[in-house]
C-alpha positions as CSV (number, residue, x, y, z in Angstrom):
1,X,57.4,121.4,90.4
2,X,60.2,120.8,93.0
3,X,61.8,117.4,93.7
4,X,59.8,116.6,96.9
5,X,56.5,117.7,95.3
6,X,57.3,115.4,92.3
7,X,58.0,112.5,94.7
8,X,54.7,113.0,96.5
9,X,52.7,113.2,93.2
10,X,54.5,110.1,91.9
11,X,53.8,108.3,95.1
12,X,50.1,109.2,95.0
13,X,49.8,107.9,91.4
14,X,50.5,104.3,92.4
15,X,50.1,104.0,96.2
16,X,52.5,101.6,97.9
17,X,52.2,99.9,101.3
18,X,55.0,101.5,103.4
19,X,55.8,100.6,107.0
20,X,56.6,103.1,109.8
21,X,58.3,100.7,112.2
22,X,58.4,103.2,115.1
23,X,54.6,103.4,115.1
24,X,54.3,104.5,118.8
25,X,56.6,107.5,118.3
26,X,54.8,110.9,118.1
27,X,56.6,112.2,114.9
28,X,55.7,109.0,113.2
29,X,52.1,109.3,114.2
30,X,51.9,112.8,113.0
31,X,53.5,111.8,109.7
32,X,51.2,108.8,109.3
33,X,48.1,110.9,109.7
34,X,49.4,113.4,107.1
35,X,50.4,110.6,104.7
36,X,47.0,108.9,105.0
37,X,45.2,112.2,104.6
38,X,47.2,113.2,101.5
39,X,47.0,109.6,100.1
40,X,50.8,109.5,99.6
41,X,51.0,105.8,100.6
42,X,49.1,103.1,102.5
43,X,51.0,103.5,105.7
44,X,51.3,100.7,108.2
45,X,52.2,101.5,111.9
46,X,54.1,98.8,113.9
47,X,53.4,98.9,117.6
48,X,50.9,98.4,120.4
49,X,47.5,99.4,119.1
50,X,46.2,100.7,122.4
51,X,49.3,102.9,122.9
52,X,49.2,104.2,119.3
53,X,45.5,105.1,119.5
54,X,45.9,106.8,123.0
55,X,48.8,108.9,121.8
56,X,47.0,109.8,118.6
57,X,44.0,111.0,120.6
58,X,46.2,113.1,122.9
59,X,47.9,114.7,119.8
60,X,44.5,115.3,118.1
61,X,45.4,113.1,115.2
62,X,43.1,111.2,112.9
63,X,44.5,107.8,112.3
64,X,41.2,106.1,111.4
65,X,41.8,103.7,108.5
66,X,45.5,103.3,109.1
67,X,46.7,99.7,109.5
68,X,48.4,98.8,112.8
69,X,50.5,95.7,113.3
70,X,51.5,94.6,116.8
71,X,54.2,91.9,116.6
72,X,53.2,90.6,120.1
73,X,49.6,89.8,118.8
74,X,49.8,89.6,115.0
75,X,48.8,86.4,113.3
76,X,51.7,87.1,110.9
77,X,54.3,86.9,113.7
78,X,54.6,83.0,113.7
79,X,54.8,83.0,109.9
80,X,57.6,85.6,110.0
81,X,59.4,83.8,112.7
82,X,59.4,80.6,110.7
83,X,60.7,82.4,107.6
84,X,63.4,84.1,109.6
85,X,64.5,80.8,111.1
86,X,64.7,79.3,107.6
87,X,66.8,82.3,106.4
88,X,69.2,82.3,109.3
89,X,69.4,78.8,110.8
90,X,72.8,78.2,109.1
91,X,74.0,81.2,111.2
92,X,72.9,79.6,114.4
93,X,69.4,81.0,114.7
94,X,67.0,78.7,116.5
95,X,63.2,78.5,116.3
96,X,63.0,79.9,119.8
97,X,65.4,82.9,119.1
98,X,63.6,83.6,115.7
99,X,60.3,83.9,117.6
100,X,61.8,86.3,120.0
101,X,63.5,88.3,117.3
102,X,60.2,88.8,115.4
103,X,58.9,90.8,118.4
104,X,61.4,93.5,117.4
105,X,59.4,96.0,115.3
106,X,62.3,96.6,112.9
107,X,62.7,92.8,112.3
108,X,59.0,92.4,112.0
109,X,58.7,95.3,109.5
110,X,61.6,94.0,107.4
111,X,60.1,90.6,107.2
112,X,56.8,92.2,106.0
113,X,58.8,93.8,103.2
114,X,60.6,90.5,102.4
115,X,57.4,88.6,102.1
116,X,55.6,91.3,100.0
117,X,53.1,92.2,102.7
118,X,54.5,95.7,102.3
119,X,56.7,97.4,99.6
120,X,59.0,99.4,101.8
121,X,60.0,100.5,105.4
122,X,61.1,103.7,107.1
123,X,62.7,103.9,110.5
124,X,65.3,105.9,112.4
125,X,63.5,108.6,114.4
126,X,64.4,106.5,117.5
127,X,66.6,103.7,116.3
128,X,70.2,104.0,115.0
129,X,71.3,103.4,111.4
130,X,72.8,100.1,112.5
131,X,69.5,99.0,114.0
132,X,67.9,99.5,110.6
133,X,70.7,98.0,108.5
134,X,71.1,94.8,110.5
135,X,67.7,93.3,109.8
136,X,67.8,94.7,106.3
137,X,71.0,92.9,105.4
138,X,70.0,89.7,107.1
139,X,66.5,89.5,105.6
140,X,66.0,91.6,102.5
141,X,69.7,91.6,101.5
142,X,71.3,93.5,98.6
143,X,69.9,93.8,95.1
144,X,71.2,91.4,92.5
145,X,74.6,92.4,91.3
146,X,75.1,94.9,94.1
147,X,77.6,94.1,96.8
148,X,77.0,96.9,99.3
149,X,74.2,99.0,100.8
150,X,75.1,102.7,100.7
151,X,73.3,106.0,101.0
152,X,72.9,109.2,99.0
153,X,71.7,112.8,99.6
154,X,69.7,114.7,97.1
155,X,71.3,118.2,97.2
156,X,69.1,121.0,96.0
157,X,71.4,124.0,95.3
158,X,70.2,127.6,95.1
159,X,72.9,128.1,92.4
160,X,71.1,126.2,89.7
161,X,74.2,126.3,87.4
162,X,75.3,123.0,89.0
163,X,73.7,119.6,88.4
164,X,70.2,119.2,86.9
165,X,68.7,122.6,87.5
166,X,70.5,122.7,90.9
167,X,69.9,119.1,91.8
168,X,72.9,116.8,92.6
169,X,73.4,113.4,94.2
170,X,76.1,112.9,96.9
171,X,77.2,109.4,98.0
172,X,78.1,107.8,100.3
173,X,77.6,110.2,103.1
174,X,76.1,108.1,105.9
175,X,76.8,104.4,105.8
176,X,80.2,103.1,104.8
177,X,83.1,104.5,106.7
178,X,86.0,103.4,104.4
179,X,84.7,101.5,101.3
180,X,87.3,99.5,99.5
181,X,87.7,99.8,95.7
182,X,85.1,97.2,94.9
183,X,82.6,98.8,97.3
184,X,83.4,102.2,95.9
185,X,82.7,101.0,92.4
186,X,79.4,99.5,93.6
187,X,78.4,102.8,95.2
188,X,79.1,104.7,92.0
189,X,77.0,102.3,89.9
190,X,74.1,102.2,92.4
191,X,74.1,106.0,92.7
192,X,74.1,106.4,88.9
193,X,71.1,104.0,88.7
194,X,69.4,106.0,91.5
195,X,70.0,109.2,89.5
196,X,68.4,107.7,86.4
197,X,65.4,105.9,88.0
198,X,64.5,108.1,90.9
199,X,65.7,111.6,89.9
200,X,65.2,111.2,86.1
201,X,68.7,112.5,85.5
202,X,71.3,111.6,82.9
203,X,74.0,110.7,85.4
204,X,77.5,112.1,85.0
205,X,79.4,110.5,87.9
206,X,82.6,112.0,89.3
207,X,84.6,109.9,91.7
208,X,86.3,112.4,93.8
209,X,89.9,112.6,95.2
210,X,92.5,115.2,96.0
211,X,94.0,114.3,92.7
212,X,92.8,114.7,89.1
213,X,93.7,112.0,86.5
214,X,97.0,111.0,88.2
215,X,98.2,114.5,89.3
216,X,99.1,113.1,92.7
217,X,100.4,109.7,93.8
218,X,99.1,108.1,97.0
219,X,97.4,104.9,98.0
220,X,94.1,106.8,98.6
221,X,94.3,108.0,95.0
222,X,95.1,104.5,93.7
223,X,91.9,103.2,95.5
224,X,89.7,105.7,93.6
225,X,91.5,105.0,90.3
226,X,91.0,101.2,90.7
227,X,87.3,101.8,91.7
228,X,86.7,103.8,88.5
229,X,88.3,101.1,86.4
230,X,86.1,98.4,88.0
231,X,82.9,100.5,87.7
232,X,83.6,101.1,84.0
233,X,84.3,97.4,83.4
234,X,81.0,96.4,85.1
235,X,78.9,99.2,83.5
236,X,80.6,100.6,80.4
237,X,77.2,102.2,79.5
238,X,77.4,104.6,82.5
239,X,79.4,107.9,82.5
240,X,81.6,107.2,85.6
241,X,85.0,109.0,85.6
242,X,87.8,109.9,87.9
243,X,89.7,110.4,89.8
244,X,88.6,114.1,89.9
245,X,89.1,116.9,92.3
246,X,85.9,118.7,93.2
247,X,86.6,121.8,91.2
248,X,87.5,119.7,88.1
249,X,84.2,117.8,88.5
250,X,82.0,120.9,88.9
251,X,83.6,123.8,87.0
252,X,83.7,123.6,83.2
253,X,86.8,125.8,82.9
254,X,88.7,123.9,85.5
255,X,87.5,120.5,84.1
256,X,88.7,121.4,80.6
257,X,92.1,122.4,81.9
258,X,92.7,119.5,84.3
259,X,90.8,116.7,82.4
260,X,90.5,117.8,78.8
261,X,89.3,114.4,77.5
262,X,86.7,113.9,80.1
263,X,82.9,113.7,79.4
264,X,82.1,114.3,83.1
265,X,84.6,116.9,84.2
266,X,82.9,120.3,84.7
267,X,79.5,118.7,84.2
268,X,79.2,116.2,87.1
269,X,75.8,115.8,88.7
270,X,76.7,112.8,90.9
271,X,79.6,113.1,93.3
272,X,81.0,109.9,94.8
273,X,83.2,110.6,97.8
274,X,86.2,108.3,98.6
275,X,85.1,107.7,102.2
276,X,82.5,108.6,104.8
277,X,84.6,111.4,106.4
278,X,84.9,113.3,103.2
279,X,81.3,112.6,102.2
280,X,79.7,113.7,105.5
281,X,81.9,116.8,105.7
282,X,81.2,117.6,102.0
283,X,77.5,117.5,102.1
284,X,77.3,119.5,105.4
285,X,79.6,122.2,104.0
286,X,77.4,122.6,100.9
287,X,74.3,122.6,103.0
288,X,75.5,125.2,105.4
289,X,77.8,127.4,103.3
290,X,75.9,127.3,100.0
291,X,72.4,127.1,101.6
292,X,71.6,123.8,99.8
293,X,68.7,121.7,100.9
294,X,69.9,118.2,101.8
295,X,67.3,115.5,101.5
296,X,68.4,112.2,103.0
297,X,70.3,110.1,103.8
298,X,68.3,107.7,101.6
299,X,69.5,104.1,101.4
300,X,70.2,102.3,98.1
301,X,71.4,98.9,97.2
302,X,68.8,96.9,99.2
303,X,66.7,94.4,97.1
304,X,63.6,96.3,98.4
305,X,63.5,99.9,99.8
306,X,64.4,100.3,103.5
307,X,65.2,103.8,104.6
308,X,66.7,105.5,107.5
309,X,65.8,108.8,109.3
310,X,67.9,111.2,111.3
311,X,66.9,111.0,115.0
312,X,66.5,114.7,114.9
313,X,64.0,114.4,112.0
314,X,60.6,116.2,111.9
315,X,57.3,114.7,111.0
316,X,57.6,116.5,107.6
317,X,60.9,114.7,107.0
318,X,59.2,111.4,107.6
319,X,56.5,112.2,105.1
320,X,59.1,113.1,102.5
321,X,61.1,109.9,103.1
322,X,58.0,107.8,102.9
323,X,57.2,109.4,99.5
324,X,60.7,108.7,98.2
325,X,60.5,105.1,99.5
326,X,57.2,104.6,97.7
327,X,58.7,105.9,94.4
328,X,61.7,103.6,94.9
329,X,59.3,100.7,95.3
330,X,57.4,101.7,92.2
331,X,60.7,101.7,90.2
332,X,61.4,98.2,91.4
333,X,58.1,97.0,90.0
334,X,59.1,98.5,86.7
């Protein structure tokens, strides 16, 4: 069974309440109908009920039985506004501004997750990544011991000699433009945990650079070296090594030559890029030149799962991300 099929089956085995915050958007409606029909999750649409039902009718979609929450009318809105005010009053939020903020579907949905009225949220077909991250960081915040929210791609490679039967994780390719050494260490640790908990992999994390084990001297290399040291100090139980060049991380012969004492070199299944430029370029090169399927970006590091979509996503993409979000929520429950 492939990765996405596995995610869907796991999601079905213990259904979670997952919010689609852009409930009036057509791709979200199409996805919601499919998710409900396949029993992947108990999906919640945020938006105007009349608009949603009229659009679903025009699209020929069955959304009967799907919960709809309208922030302008919901009895939950005043409760969420009060909770948001208490969370943010030290930052200058007033009761009046909190009430207004809760009319925003992303803030409303994030507060649903915060107060356990739902287990996860997906957005991004219309809104930007920043629109999603802002309420997530203000309300749900990061998981204990994690200092930064980041992202990863599941890369499914046709050449199955790499990773776990062709599956690898790339991070961070979508969120942090220039992580410092502490943030880079946190990204490595979080992605290793994701590899274990979500992908059922034994993570071997390579922190990438243009240098391998001190072969070059530069401040960019030093940043990666320091991040490796900090990640190992925090989590000595995880196999996180570097700095490694990409070929040393992936190719056994090169790894043995350039880093003979490494347990990761030549066998890496998690690649941590030193910055967003290299990460974004790297995953797109592998996707286009190697014909890999790139699933993501999926967020990690939040205390509860909140995930982004590409604005060019399809309804099928939304279904897949909802399934992954549901499995993330299951893993948090233990």
